[in-house]
N, C-alpha and C positions, 0 to 999 in steps of 0.2 A: 498554573493549576498544579498544586502539590500532590494530590492523590490520584491523578490520572496515570494509569499503568504505562501508556506509551510515553508520557513525559518522563516517567521514572526510567524507562528503557533508554530514552534519548539522553538523559543525564548520566547514564552508566550505573544507576542504582540497582537495576535488575539486569542480569546478563542476557545476552542474545547471541545468536549466530549471525554476525554481520555479513552482509553482502557488499555494502558500500556506506561510507559516511563522509560528510564534509560539514562545513559550518552551518548549513541550512537544513539538510535532510539526512535521514538515516534509512537504510534498507536492511531488512533482516528476515531470516527464514521464519515462516509461520510455524508455531508449535503444534498445530493440528492441520498438517497439509492435506489438501484434497486432490493433489496431483503430484507427480514426481518432482516438479519444480513449483514451489509456492512460496513466494516471499512478499513482504509488504514494504511499501515506501511511504514514509511519514515525514511531514515537516517537523523540525524541532520546535518551531513556534506552535503553541497550543492553539488549534483551530478546531472547534468541536465537530464540524461537519462541512461538507461542501456547501450546504445551505447558508452557512455563516460567512462564507467567503464573499469578498467584494472586490472592487476594482483595484484596491491597494495590494491584493494578493495575486494579481494577474501574472506577473513575472515569475513568482514562485510556482504557481500552478502549471504554467507552460514549461518551466524548467523540469518539474517533476514528471510530466508526461514524456518529454524528450528523454529524460534519464531512465524512465521505465523501459522504454524501447531498447536503449543501449544495454541496460543491465540484463534484460531478458535474453538478448543475443549472447552476452557474456556468460550467462547461465546455461547456454546450449540450446536455446529455443529459436533456432534458425528458421523453422517452418511455421512460426506463428505462436501466439500466446493470447490469453484473455486478460483484460484488465477489468477490475470490478471496483466500483466505489459505492458502497452502501451508504445511503444518506438518510439519517433520522430513523427513529424506531419503526416507522411505517415502511422504510426501505431496507430493513434488516440489519441496521447498524447496531453492533453490540458494544463496541468501545467508542466512546464519544470523543475521539481525536481523529481528525481527517486521516485516512489511510487509503492507499491504492493497493489492492491485491493484484499481483502478477502471477498468473497460473498457466502452466503448460506441461507438455510432455505426456506421453501415454494417450489414452483415449478420453478426450474431454467431451462430455455430453453437451448437446445444445442447451442454451440458457432457457429456452421456452419450448415446451413440447408442442408439436404441431400434430393436429389430428387429420 
């Protein structure tokens, strides 16, 4: 997909503040962080959302989750972190390229308000 912003970032056409990169994935700091540590992990393969993934993506998805944990710790999140995958427009996804937000540090509010 040539016009996808995350594909352009993965190809190096748009600069980013890299956290990690290898042949399959790229992690970079969010340009609008919601916490002291907020970066995203994307596959270099264009995959629109988690809903588009199938069994052929299992190894990649598993690797991304394991890498998210390792990178979170390397970014100083020893006491925990939040991972968020927004899926589809109904799930709040804004960029239609699968990405995992890794968020932590400071005071992270609960995901759901309890009454």
